[in-house]
Residue, then its C-alpha position, 0 to 999 in steps of 0.5 A: m733234397h741234397q745232391r747226396i740223397l739223390i747220389r745215393k737213390a741214384i746207386k739204390d735203383l741202379l743196383v735194384a734194376g742192375g739184377t745182382d744176387a742180393g736182388g731189392r735187399v739194397f739199402t742206403g743208410r740203413v742202422d738195423p742189423l741185417f738177419r740171415s733172410d736179408l743176406p745177401a744185400i747191399l748197403i749204401y753209405s756217404t762217408e766223408e766229403s771234401v769241397e773244392r775251393e774254386d772262384i771263391e768271389e762268385v757265389g754258387l755251387r761249390k764242387r763237391t766230391a763225396q766218398v760213397v761205400v757200397k757194401g755187400a754182405v753175404r752169409a758165411s757158413a761151414g759146409a757151404e757149397i760156395g765160400f763166402d770169399d768166393q760169393l763176395d767177389a761175385l757180389a762185387e763183380q756185379i756191383e762194379a758192373v752196374m756202376d761202370a755200366n752207368p758212369l754218371l749215376n742218372q745225371t746225378a754226377e760229374t764223375v765217379w771213381f773206384d777207389e778200393t775194395e775192402f773184405s771183412l768177416s764178423g760174427e761168429s758160428e752159424d751168425l759169420l757175416g762176409v762184407v765186401s766195401l767199394t768205395y768210389s769218389i763221386s764229385y758234384r756241384g751242389 
C-alpha cells in the first residue's frame, strides 16, 4: 500500500477518534455529493507531491512531500443560530487540534507542516455549503 494511502487513512482515523463535530463523517477521496444528512463532514485529499533529489547514485526510498487538504464542510442556512463561518472556524479549530496532537500521524510521516486555510461558500438558497480547507505539507520516505 502506498504511503500516501496510509497517511490519509491515519488522518481519517485520528479525526474520527478526535471527536470533531463531523463525528464519523470523515472521508478519504470521496467523490459523491454531500447531502444535508452528511453534514458536517470532513474530506481528505492528496493534491500534489514533490520529490527531493538526494543521492542519485543510491537507489532507495525517496524523500517526498505531499500536499494534503483536509476540508471541513457545514450546511449554511439563513436564520441559523450559529453562522456558517462560526461553524467552519469551530471545525477548523478541532481539525487543527487533532493534527497538532499527532505530529507524526501515527508514525506515517516524518514531518507535518500546516500551510494555509481557505474558506468558501457554494450553492444556492437552502443548499448553501460552507467549506474550510486546511492544507498540510507532509513529508515521508517512500
